[in-house]
C-alpha positions as a Markdown table, in Angstrom:
| # | Residue | x | y | z |
|---|---|---|---|---|
| 1 | Unk | 106.3 | 104.9 | 58.1 |
| 2 | Unk | 109.1 | 102.3 | 57.6 |
| 3 | Unk | 109.5 | 98.9 | 59.3 |
| 4 | Unk | 112.5 | 100.3 | 60.9 |
| 5 | Unk | 110.5 | 103.0 | 62.6 |
| 6 | Unk | 107.8 | 100.5 | 63.7 |
| 7 | Unk | 110.5 | 98.3 | 65.1 |
| 8 | Unk | 112.1 | 101.1 | 67.0 |
| 9 | Unk | 108.9 | 102.2 | 68.3 |
| 10 | Unk | 107.8 | 98.8 | 69.3 |
| 11 | Unk | 111.0 | 98.6 | 71.2 |
| 12 | Unk | 110.4 | 102.0 | 72.9 |
| 13 | Unk | 106.9 | 100.8 | 74.1 |
| 14 | Unk | 108.5 | 97.7 | 75.6 |
| 15 | Unk | 111.2 | 99.7 | 77.2 |
| 16 | Unk | 108.5 | 102.2 | 78.5 |
| 17 | Unk | 106.3 | 99.5 | 79.9 |
| 18 | Unk | 109.5 | 97.9 | 81.7 |
| 19 | Unk | 110.2 | 101.5 | 83.3 |
| 20 | Unk | 106.9 | 101.5 | 84.5 |
| 21 | Unk | 107.0 | 97.9 | 86.0 |
| 22 | Unk | 108.2 | 96.9 | 89.3 |
| 23 | Unk | 111.8 | 96.0 | 89.1 |
| 24 | Unk | 112.3 | 92.2 | 90.0 |
| 25 | Unk | 114.6 | 93.2 | 93.2 |
| 26 | Unk | 111.2 | 95.2 | 94.2 |
| 27 | Unk | 108.7 | 92.4 | 93.3 |
| 28 | Unk | 110.9 | 90.1 | 95.4 |
| 29 | Unk | 110.7 | 92.5 | 98.4 |
| 30 | Unk | 107.2 | 92.7 | 98.2 |
| 31 | Unk | 106.8 | 88.8 | 97.9 |
| 32 | Unk | 108.9 | 88.5 | 101.0 |
| 33 | Unk | 107.0 | 91.2 | 102.9 |
| 34 | Unk | 103.6 | 89.9 | 102.0 |
| 35 | Unk | 104.5 | 86.2 | 102.8 |
| 36 | Unk | 105.6 | 87.5 | 106.4 |
| 37 | Unk | 102.5 | 89.3 | 106.9 |
| 38 | Unk | 100.5 | 86.0 | 105.5 |
| 39 | Unk | 102.2 | 84.0 | 108.0 |
| 40 | Unk | 101.5 | 86.0 | 110.9 |
| 41 | Unk | 97.6 | 86.1 | 109.7 |
| 42 | Unk | 98.1 | 82.3 | 109.3 |
| 43 | Unk | 99.1 | 81.8 | 112.7 |
| 44 | Unk | 96.4 | 83.7 | 114.3 |
| 45 | Unk | 93.1 | 82.2 | 116.0 |
| 46 | Unk | 89.8 | 83.4 | 114.9 |
| 47 | Unk | 86.3 | 82.7 | 116.2 |
| 48 | Unk | 84.2 | 81.2 | 113.9 |
| 49 | Unk | 86.6 | 80.3 | 111.5 |
| 50 | Unk | 87.9 | 76.5 | 110.9 |
| 51 | Unk | 91.9 | 76.5 | 110.5 |
| 52 | Unk | 94.3 | 79.1 | 109.4 |
| 53 | Unk | 93.1 | 81.5 | 106.5 |
| 54 | Unk | 94.5 | 81.6 | 103.0 |
| 55 | Unk | 96.4 | 84.4 | 102.0 |
| 56 | Unk | 97.1 | 85.2 | 98.5 |
| 57 | Unk | 97.8 | 88.3 | 96.1 |
| 58 | Unk | 95.2 | 89.8 | 94.0 |
| 59 | Unk | 94.9 | 92.7 | 91.6 |
| 60 | Unk | 97.7 | 94.2 | 89.2 |
| 61 | Unk | 100.6 | 92.4 | 91.5 |
| 62 | Unk | 98.9 | 89.2 | 90.7 |
| 63 | Unk | 98.0 | 89.9 | 87.0 |
| 64 | Unk | 101.5 | 91.2 | 86.1 |
| 65 | Unk | 100.2 | 94.7 | 85.1 |
| 66 | Unk | 101.5 | 96.6 | 88.1 |
| 67 | Unk | 102.4 | 100.4 | 87.2 |
| 68 | Unk | 103.9 | 102.7 | 89.8 |
| 69 | Unk | 100.9 | 105.0 | 90.3 |
| 70 | Unk | 100.6 | 108.8 | 89.9 |
| 71 | Unk | 99.3 | 111.1 | 92.8 |
| 72 | Unk | 99.5 | 114.8 | 92.9 |
| 73 | Unk | 101.4 | 114.8 | 89.9 |
| 74 | Unk | 104.3 | 112.6 | 91.3 |
| 75 | Unk | 105.1 | 108.9 | 91.5 |
| 76 | Unk | 103.5 | 107.3 | 94.5 |
| 77 | Unk | 104.0 | 103.8 | 96.3 |
| 78 | Unk | 103.2 | 100.9 | 94.7 |
| 79 | Unk | 99.8 | 99.1 | 96.0 |
| 80 | Unk | 100.0 | 95.6 | 96.7 |
| 81 | Unk | 96.8 | 93.7 | 97.3 |
| 82 | Unk | 96.4 | 90.6 | 99.7 |
| 83 | Unk | 93.4 | 88.6 | 100.2 |
| 84 | Unk | 93.2 | 87.1 | 103.7 |
| 85 | Unk | 90.4 | 84.3 | 103.0 |
| 86 | Unk | 88.8 | 82.7 | 106.1 |
| 87 | Unk | 88.0 | 79.0 | 106.2 |
| 88 | Unk | 84.4 | 78.1 | 106.7 |
| 89 | Unk | 80.8 | 79.6 | 105.8 |
| 90 | Unk | 80.1 | 83.3 | 105.7 |
| 91 | Unk | 77.1 | 82.8 | 107.9 |
| 92 | Unk | 79.3 | 81.5 | 110.6 |
| 93 | Unk | 80.2 | 85.1 | 111.3 |
| 94 | Unk | 79.4 | 88.7 | 110.6 |
| 95 | Unk | 81.4 | 90.9 | 108.2 |
| 96 | Unk | 82.2 | 93.4 | 111.0 |
| 97 | Unk | 83.6 | 90.5 | 113.1 |
| 98 | Unk | 85.8 | 89.4 | 110.0 |
| 99 | Unk | 87.1 | 92.8 | 109.5 |
| 100 | Unk | 88.0 | 93.3 | 113.1 |
| 101 | Unk | 89.7 | 89.9 | 113.3 |
| 102 | Unk | 92.2 | 90.9 | 110.6 |
| 103 | Unk | 92.8 | 94.3 | 112.0 |
| 104 | Unk | 93.1 | 93.1 | 115.6 |
| 105 | Unk | 95.7 | 90.5 | 114.4 |
| 106 | Unk | 97.9 | 92.9 | 112.8 |
| 107 | Unk | 97.9 | 95.2 | 116.1 |
| 108 | Unk | 99.2 | 92.3 | 118.0 |
| 109 | Unk | 102.2 | 92.4 | 116.1 |
| 110 | Unk | 104.8 | 95.2 | 117.2 |
| 111 | Unk | 106.0 | 96.1 | 113.8 |
| 112 | Unk | 102.8 | 96.0 | 111.8 |
| 113 | Unk | 100.7 | 97.8 | 114.6 |
| 114 | Unk | 103.1 | 101.0 | 113.9 |
| 115 | Unk | 102.6 | 100.7 | 110.1 |
| 116 | Unk | 98.9 | 100.1 | 110.2 |
| 117 | Unk | 96.9 | 102.7 | 108.7 |
| 118 | Unk | 93.3 | 103.9 | 109.7 |
| 119 | Unk | 90.7 | 101.2 | 108.7 |
| 120 | Unk | 89.5 | 101.5 | 105.3 |
| 121 | Unk | 86.3 | 100.4 | 103.6 |
| 122 | Unk | 87.4 | 97.1 | 102.7 |
| 123 | Unk | 90.9 | 96.7 | 103.6 |
| 124 | Unk | 93.6 | 97.0 | 106.3 |
| 125 | Unk | 96.7 | 98.9 | 104.7 |
| 126 | Unk | 100.2 | 98.5 | 106.0 |
| 127 | Unk | 102.5 | 101.4 | 105.1 |
| 128 | Unk | 106.1 | 100.2 | 104.2 |
| 129 | Unk | 108.9 | 102.8 | 104.5 |
| 130 | Unk | 110.5 | 103.9 | 101.0 |
| 131 | Unk | 113.9 | 102.2 | 100.2 |
| 132 | Unk | 115.7 | 103.9 | 97.1 |
| 133 | Unk | 112.7 | 106.2 | 96.8 |
| 134 | Unk | 110.1 | 103.3 | 96.4 |
| 135 | Unk | 107.6 | 102.3 | 99.1 |
| 136 | Unk | 104.8 | 99.9 | 99.4 |
| 137 | Unk | 101.3 | 100.0 | 100.6 |
| 138 | Unk | 100.2 | 96.6 | 101.4 |
| 139 | Unk | 96.1 | 96.1 | 101.5 |
| 140 | Unk | 94.8 | 93.1 | 103.3 |
| 141 | Unk | 91.2 | 92.2 | 102.1 |
| 142 | Unk | 89.2 | 90.1 | 104.9 |
| 143 | Unk | 86.8 | 87.6 | 103.1 |
| 144 | Unk | 85.1 | 84.1 | 103.4 |
| 145 | Unk | 84.0 | 81.9 | 100.8 |
| 146 | Unk | 81.0 | 82.9 | 99.1 |
| 147 | Unk | 77.6 | 81.1 | 99.7 |
| 148 | Unk | 76.7 | 78.0 | 97.4 |
| 149 | Unk | 73.7 | 79.6 | 96.0 |
| 150 | Unk | 75.8 | 82.9 | 95.0 |
| 151 | Unk | 78.3 | 80.3 | 93.1 |
| 152 | Unk | 75.4 | 78.4 | 91.4 |
| 153 | Unk | 73.9 | 81.7 | 90.2 |
| 154 | Unk | 77.1 | 82.5 | 88.7 |
| 155 | Unk | 77.9 | 79.4 | 87.2 |
| 156 | Unk | 74.3 | 79.4 | 85.7 |
| 157 | Unk | 75.1 | 82.7 | 84.1 |
| 158 | Unk | 77.8 | 81.5 | 82.0 |
| 159 | Unk | 80.8 | 81.7 | 84.2 |
| 160 | Unk | 82.8 | 78.4 | 84.2 |
| 161 | Unk | 82.2 | 76.5 | 87.4 |
| 162 | Unk | 86.1 | 76.0 | 88.1 |
| 163 | Unk | 86.0 | 79.9 | 88.1 |
| 164 | Unk | 82.9 | 80.6 | 89.8 |
| 165 | Unk | 83.3 | 78.3 | 92.8 |
| 166 | Unk | 86.4 | 80.6 | 93.8 |
| 167 | Unk | 84.1 | 83.5 | 94.6 |
| 168 | Unk | 84.3 | 85.1 | 98.1 |
| 169 | Unk | 82.2 | 87.3 | 100.3 |
| 170 | Unk | 84.3 | 90.4 | 101.3 |
| 171 | Unk | 83.6 | 93.0 | 104.1 |
| 172 | Unk | 82.2 | 96.2 | 103.3 |
| 173 | Unk | 82.2 | 99.1 | 105.8 |
| 174 | Unk | 79.4 | 101.6 | 104.4 |
| 175 | Unk | 79.4 | 103.8 | 107.7 |
| 176 | Unk | 81.0 | 103.7 | 110.8 |
| 177 | Unk | 80.1 | 100.4 | 112.6 |
| 178 | Unk | 78.0 | 99.3 | 109.8 |
| 179 | Unk | 79.5 | 96.5 | 107.5 |
| 180 | Unk | 77.9 | 94.1 | 104.8 |
| 181 | Unk | 79.1 | 91.5 | 102.6 |
| 182 | Unk | 79.8 | 92.0 | 99.0 |
| 183 | Unk | 80.9 | 89.4 | 96.4 |
| 184 | Unk | 84.4 | 89.4 | 94.6 |
| 185 | Unk | 86.4 | 86.7 | 92.9 |
| 186 | Unk | 90.0 | 87.9 | 92.4 |
| 187 | Unk | 91.2 | 84.1 | 92.2 |
| 188 | Unk | 88.7 | 83.4 | 89.2 |
| 189 | Unk | 89.7 | 86.8 | 87.4 |
| 190 | Unk | 93.3 | 85.7 | 87.6 |
| 191 | Unk | 92.3 | 82.5 | 86.0 |
| 192 | Unk | 90.2 | 84.1 | 83.3 |
| 193 | Unk | 92.9 | 86.9 | 82.8 |
| 194 | Unk | 95.8 | 83.9 | 82.3 |
| 195 | Unk | 93.4 | 82.3 | 79.7 |
| 196 | Unk | 93.2 | 85.3 | 77.7 |
| 197 | Unk | 97.0 | 85.3 | 77.1 |
| 198 | Unk | 97.8 | 81.7 | 77.7 |
| 199 | Unk | 99.0 | 80.7 | 74.0 |
| 200 | Unk | 101.5 | 83.7 | 73.6 |
| 201 | Unk | 102.7 | 83.3 | 77.3 |
| 202 | Unk | 103.7 | 79.8 | 76.6 |
| 203 | Unk | 105.5 | 80.8 | 73.6 |
| 204 | Unk | 107.6 | 83.5 | 75.1 |
| 205 | Unk | 108.1 | 82.5 | 78.7 |
| 206 | Unk | 111.1 | 80.5 | 78.7 |
| 207 | Unk | 113.0 | 82.9 | 76.4 |
| 208 | Unk | 112.0 | 85.7 | 78.9 |
| 209 | Unk | 112.9 | 83.9 | 82.0 |
| 210 | Unk | 116.4 | 83.1 | 80.5 |
| 211 | Unk | 116.8 | 86.7 | 80.1 |
| 212 | Unk | 115.4 | 87.7 | 83.6 |
| 213 | Unk | 117.9 | 85.0 | 85.0 |
| 214 | Unk | 120.9 | 86.5 | 83.3 |
| 215 | Unk | 120.0 | 90.2 | 84.4 |
| 216 | Unk | 119.2 | 88.9 | 87.7 |
| 217 | Unk | 121.7 | 86.2 | 88.8 |
| 218 | Unk | 121.8 | 87.7 | 92.3 |
| 219 | Unk | 118.1 | 86.9 | 92.8 |
| 220 | Unk | 117.6 | 83.8 | 90.9 |
| 221 | Unk | 119.6 | 80.8 | 90.8 |
| 222 | Unk | 118.0 | 78.8 | 88.2 |
| 223 | Unk | 115.4 | 79.6 | 85.4 |
| 224 | Unk | 112.6 | 77.7 | 87.8 |
| 225 | Unk | 113.2 | 80.4 | 90.3 |
| 226 | Unk | 112.0 | 83.4 | 87.9 |
| 227 | Unk | 108.5 | 83.9 | 88.6 |
| 228 | Unk | 105.9 | 83.8 | 86.1 |
| 229 | Unk | 104.6 | 87.1 | 87.0 |
| 230 | Unk | 107.9 | 88.6 | 85.8 |
| 231 | Unk | 107.2 | 87.3 | 82.2 |
| 232 | Unk | 105.3 | 90.0 | 80.2 |
| 233 | Unk | 103.1 | 89.3 | 77.3 |
| 234 | Unk | 101.9 | 92.0 | 74.9 |
| 235 | Unk | 98.6 | 92.3 | 76.6 |
| 236 | Unk | 100.2 | 93.2 | 79.9 |
| 237 | Unk | 102.7 | 95.8 | 78.4 |
| 238 | Unk | 99.6 | 97.4 | 76.6 |
| 239 | Unk | 97.7 | 97.5 | 79.6 |
| 240 | Unk | 100.6 | 98.9 | 81.6 |
| 241 | Unk | 101.1 | 102.0 | 79.1 |
| 242 | Unk | 97.3 | 102.3 | 78.9 |
| 243 | Unk | 97.1 | 103.0 | 82.6 |
| 244 | Unk | 100.1 | 105.1 | 82.9 |
| 245 | Unk | 98.6 | 107.3 | 79.7 |
| 246 | Unk | 95.6 | 107.5 | 81.8 |
| 247 | Unk | 97.1 | 108.5 | 84.9 |
| 248 | Unk | 99.0 | 111.3 | 83.3 |
| 249 | Unk | 96.2 | 112.6 | 80.9 |
| 250 | Unk | 93.8 | 113.2 | 83.9 |
| 251 | Unk | 96.3 | 114.1 | 86.6 |
| 252 | Unk | 95.5 | 117.3 | 88.4 |
| 253 | Unk | 92.3 | 117.9 | 86.2 |
| 254 | Unk | 89.1 | 118.7 | 87.6 |
| 255 | Unk | 87.4 | 115.6 | 86.1 |
| 256 | Unk | 90.2 | 113.4 | 87.4 |
| 257 | Unk | 87.5 | 111.4 | 89.4 |
| 258 | Unk | 86.0 | 110.2 | 86.1 |
| 259 | Unk | 89.0 | 108.9 | 84.8 |
| 260 | Unk | 88.3 | 105.0 | 83.7 |
| 261 | Unk | 89.2 | 102.5 | 86.7 |
| 262 | Unk | 91.7 | 100.0 | 86.1 |
| 263 | Unk | 89.3 | 97.0 | 86.1 |
| 264 | Unk | 87.5 | 98.5 | 83.0 |
| 265 | Unk | 90.9 | 99.1 | 81.2 |
| 266 | Unk | 92.3 | 95.5 | 82.0 |
| 267 | Unk | 88.8 | 93.7 | 81.3 |
| 268 | Unk | 88.5 | 95.3 | 77.9 |
| 269 | Unk | 91.8 | 94.9 | 76.8 |
| 270 | Unk | 91.8 | 91.2 | 77.7 |
| 271 | Unk | 88.7 | 90.6 | 76.0 |
| 272 | Unk | 89.9 | 92.4 | 72.8 |
| 273 | Unk | 93.5 | 90.8 | 72.6 |
| 274 | Unk | 94.1 | 88.5 | 70.0 |
| 275 | Unk | 97.4 | 87.0 | 70.7 |
| 276 | Unk | 99.4 | 89.7 | 68.8 |
| 277 | Unk | 103.1 | 89.1 | 69.1 |
| 278 | Unk | 104.2 | 92.9 | 70.1 |
| 279 | Unk | 102.9 | 95.4 | 72.0 |
| 280 | Unk | 102.2 | 98.0 | 69.3 |
| 281 | Unk | 99.9 | 95.4 | 67.5 |
| 282 | Unk | 98.3 | 94.7 | 70.7 |
| 283 | Unk | 97.6 | 98.3 | 71.3 |
| 284 | Unk | 96.3 | 99.0 | 67.9 |
| 285 | Unk | 93.7 | 96.3 | 68.1 |
| 286 | Unk | 92.6 | 97.0 | 71.7 |
| 287 | Unk | 92.3 | 101.0 | 71.2 |
| 288 | Unk | 90.8 | 101.0 | 67.6 |
| 289 | Unk | 88.0 | 98.5 | 68.8 |
| 290 | Unk | 87.4 | 101.0 | 71.9 |
| 291 | Unk | 87.5 | 104.0 | 69.6 |
| 292 | Unk | 84.4 | 102.2 | 67.6 |
| 293 | Unk | 82.2 | 102.0 | 70.5 |
| 294 | Unk | 82.3 | 105.5 | 70.9 |
| 295 | Unk | 79.2 | 105.9 | 68.7 |
| 296 | Unk | 77.1 | 104.5 | 71.6 |
| 297 | Unk | 77.0 | 108.1 | 73.3 |
| 298 | Unk | 74.4 | 108.6 | 70.6 |
| 299 | Unk | 71.5 | 106.4 | 71.8 |
| 300 | Unk | 70.5 | 105.7 | 68.4 |
| 301 | Unk | 73.6 | 104.5 | 67.0 |
| 302 | Unk | 74.1 | 100.9 | 66.4 |
| 303 | Unk | 77.6 | 99.2 | 66.1 |
| 304 | Unk | 78.5 | 96.7 | 63.4 |
| 305 | Unk | 77.7 | 93.1 | 63.7 |
| 306 | Unk | 81.1 | 92.1 | 64.7 |
| 307 | Unk | 81.5 | 94.6 | 67.3 |
| 308 | Unk | 78.1 | 94.2 | 68.6 |
| 309 | Unk | 78.5 | 90.5 | 68.8 |
| 310 | Unk | 81.2 | 90.8 | 71.4 |
| 311 | Unk | 79.0 | 92.4 | 73.9 |
| 312 | Unk | 81.9 | 94.4 | 75.4 |
| 313 | Unk | 80.2 | 97.7 | 76.0 |
| 314 | Unk | 76.6 | 97.8 | 76.0 |
| 315 | Unk | 74.1 | 100.5 | 76.4 |
| 316 | Unk | 70.4 | 99.8 | 77.6 |
| 317 | Unk | 67.2 | 101.4 | 76.2 |
| 318 | Unk | 67.0 | 103.2 | 79.7 |
| 319 | Unk | 70.3 | 104.7 | 78.9 |
| 320 | Unk | 72.5 | 102.7 | 81.3 |
| 321 | Unk | 75.6 | 101.3 | 80.6 |
| 322 | Unk | 76.8 | 97.8 | 81.3 |
| 323 | Unk | 80.3 | 96.4 | 81.0 |
| 324 | Unk | 80.4 | 92.9 | 82.7 |
| 325 | Unk | 82.8 | 91.4 | 85.1 |
| 326 | Unk | 83.7 | 88.2 | 83.2 |
| 327 | Unk | 83.7 | 86.3 | 86.5 |
| 328 | Unk | 80.5 | 87.8 | 87.9 |
| 329 | Unk | 78.1 | 89.0 | 85.3 |
| 330 | Unk | 76.1 | 90.3 | 88.0 |
| 331 | Unk | 78.7 | 93.2 | 88.7 |
| 332 | Unk | 78.8 | 96.0 | 86.4 |
| 333 | Unk | 81.9 | 98.0 | 85.8 |
| 334 | Unk | 80.1 | 100.8 | 84.4 |
| 335 | Unk | 77.3 | 100.9 | 86.7 |
| 336 | Unk | 78.0 | 104.7 | 87.0 |
| 337 | Unk | 78.3 | 105.7 | 83.6 |
| 338 | Unk | 74.9 | 107.2 | 83.2 |
| 339 | Unk | 75.3 | 109.7 | 85.9 |
| 340 | Unk | 75.8 | 113.3 | 85.1 |
| 341 | Unk | 74.9 | 113.3 | 81.6 |
| 342 | Unk | 76.9 | 110.2 | 80.6 |
| 343 | Unk | 80.1 | 111.9 | 82.3 |
| 344 | Unk | 82.0 | 108.8 | 82.9 |
| 345 | Unk | 81.2 | 107.3 | 79.6 |
| 346 | Unk | 82.5 | 110.6 | 77.9 |
| 347 | Unk | 85.4 | 110.6 | 79.9 |
| 348 | Unk | 86.3 | 106.9 | 78.8 |
| 349 | Unk | 85.7 | 107.6 | 74.9 |
| 350 | Unk | 87.5 | 110.6 | 74.9 |
| 351 | Unk | 90.5 | 108.7 | 76.7 |
| 352 | Unk | 90.2 | 106.2 | 74.1 |
| 353 | Unk | 90.6 | 108.8 | 71.3 |
| 354 | Unk | 93.7 | 110.3 | 73.1 |
| 355 | Unk | 95.4 | 107.1 | 73.0 |
| 356 | Unk | 94.7 | 106.5 | 69.4 |
| 357 | Unk | 96.1 | 110.1 | 68.8 |
| 358 | Unk | 99.0 | 109.9 | 71.3 |
| 359 | Unk | 100.4 | 106.2 | 70.8 |
| 360 | Unk | 99.1 | 105.1 | 67.4 |
| 361 | Unk | 98.8 | 108.1 | 64.9 |
| 362 | Unk | 102.3 | 109.5 | 66.0 |
| 363 | Unk | 103.7 | 106.7 | 63.7 |
| 364 | Unk | 102.9 | 109.0 | 61.0 |
| 365 | Unk | 105.9 | 111.2 | 62.2 |
| 366 | Unk | 108.2 | 108.5 | 60.3 |
| 367 | Unk | 111.1 | 109.6 | 62.7 |
| 368 | Unk | 111.7 | 107.9 | 66.2 |
| 369 | Unk | 113.2 | 111.2 | 67.6 |
| 370 | Unk | 110.1 | 113.0 | 67.0 |
| 371 | Unk | 107.8 | 110.3 | 68.3 |
| 372 | Unk | 110.0 | 110.1 | 71.5 |
| 373 | Unk | 109.5 | 113.8 | 72.2 |
| 374 | Unk | 105.8 | 113.9 | 71.4 |
| 375 | Unk | 105.4 | 111.3 | 74.2 |
| 376 | Unk | 107.3 | 113.2 | 76.8 |
| 377 | Unk | 104.1 | 115.0 | 77.8 |
| 378 | Unk | 102.2 | 111.7 | 78.3 |
| 379 | Unk | 104.6 | 109.9 | 80.2 |
| 380 | Unk | 107.1 | 112.1 | 81.7 |
| 381 | Unk | 110.2 | 113.5 | 80.4 |
| 382 | Unk | 112.8 | 111.5 | 82.2 |
| 383 | Unk | 110.9 | 108.3 | 81.8 |
| 384 | Unk | 111.0 | 108.7 | 78.1 |
| 385 | Unk | 114.7 | 109.5 | 78.2 |
| 386 | Unk | 115.3 | 106.0 | 80.1 |
| 387 | Unk | 113.2 | 104.3 | 77.8 |
| 388 | Unk | 114.7 | 105.7 | 74.5 |
| 389 | Unk | 118.5 | 105.0 | 75.6 |
| 390 | Unk | 119.9 | 102.5 | 73.0 |
| 391 | Unk | 117.1 | 103.1 | 70.4 |
| 392 | Unk | 118.3 | 106.4 | 68.8 |
| 393 | Unk | 121.5 | 108.6 | 69.5 |
| 394 | Unk | 120.1 | 110.9 | 72.2 |
| 395 | Unk | 122.5 | 113.7 | 73.2 |
| 396 | Unk | 124.7 | 112.9 | 76.4 |
| 397 | Unk | 123.7 | 116.3 | 77.8 |
| 398 | Unk | 119.8 | 115.2 | 77.9 |
| 399 | Unk | 120.6 | 111.5 | 79.2 |
| 400 | Unk | 122.9 | 112.7 | 81.8 |
| 401 | Unk | 126.2 | 111.0 | 82.9 |
| 402 | Unk | 125.5 | 107.9 | 85.0 |
| 403 | Unk | 123.7 | 109.8 | 87.7 |
| 404 | Unk | 120.6 | 108.0 | 89.1 |
| 405 | Unk | 117.2 | 108.7 | 87.3 |
| 406 | Unk | 114.8 | 111.0 | 89.2 |
| 407 | Unk | 111.4 | 110.0 | 90.0 |
| 408 | Unk | 109.0 | 110.9 | 87.3 |
| 409 | Unk | 107.2 | 114.1 | 87.9 |
| 410 | Unk | 104.3 | 115.5 | 85.7 |
| 411 | Unk | 104.6 | 119.2 | 85.5 |
| 412 | Unk | 101.6 | 121.3 | 84.3 |
| 413 | Unk | 99.8 | 118.1 | 83.0 |
| 414 | Unk | 97.9 | 118.6 | 79.5 |
| 415 | Unk | 94.2 | 119.4 | 80.0 |
| 416 | Unk | 92.5 | 117.0 | 78.0 |
| 417 | Unk | 88.8 | 117.4 | 78.7 |
| 418 | Unk | 87.0 | 118.6 | 75.7 |
| 419 | Unk | 83.5 | 117.8 | 76.7 |
| 420 | Unk | 81.5 | 118.7 | 79.6 |
| 421 | Unk | 78.3 | 117.2 | 81.1 |
């Protein structure tokens, strides 16, 4: 492998992640839509609540790791998650009342009532029509501030108080008409994730915003108008690539339900990120360390001292697995990994090995053209064609002649599962 090939490949990865990301124009459209929904909810009147609720984004949209999802082998609408946090104490109302309050308020709006989907387990969903083949699902999560004793317990478990105090109680519908409270902390998690990449973000933000401003003069008047969420660090790009690789590898397969959840991918990646300055280096550092944990599938295996000290993925003597939510150690992201003969754990480590083969080892080809070709089955042919433009000479008959790109469609996805149990 030459340094030129590695530089080309790193550019390919950045281009690919950019193609997966939400475009700035669509980002602005999403902000406008959720701001309008937030304004409508804030103007409502709610029994048992003090003042207007606080409305804010959460999840991948907040973290800057959005990837357009794949469903049934085709690209689907973007998922935008909002929190509707009522003011007051959760003891002042019931989870069922909080959930109904948000739904009733949305139904009072003529347009939103028509867009409102059936009640979900935790959220209300507004479905926006597609524009330019791109649509949105806007999920609104009702919540109240978490109880003081829960916040104190979380802080005592090692979470900085400034993060722990942002915990919320969210509504959870187990059965029809049966609701309960669960604990979450999307605001605190966003702070934690931001800290994991703050040094590299501060190094690159101004330069990236200048480029974004020049590319989107119709959207932004000056550099201060460019949102931080549009600046991408190697950590964010690595997570976007990992999420799409996962979605394609598992798409349409019988064990698709066992694919790693995004919170696991995001949390482990952020914990392993060491401020690498390029996407390939970030991926390499993350994936190699994840693969090194696969020995835990054998109960007698011990990790080396450095990896064990991270307490990244642990397996208890009873065979259960533990991956901590960094802002709520009581929440175990791997709470089901022991089921069905460690099926989800096996799926995770098998996937990590696929990533290493598909995205790291292919540099051994030593030729960017062969690398691009090998990646088509993992990301989609049209997506790779767009990402490869300008990196190496692709025949015009392949790229097309200026026509708009078609959505990615994964045909006959690879059948990656090699272990059952």
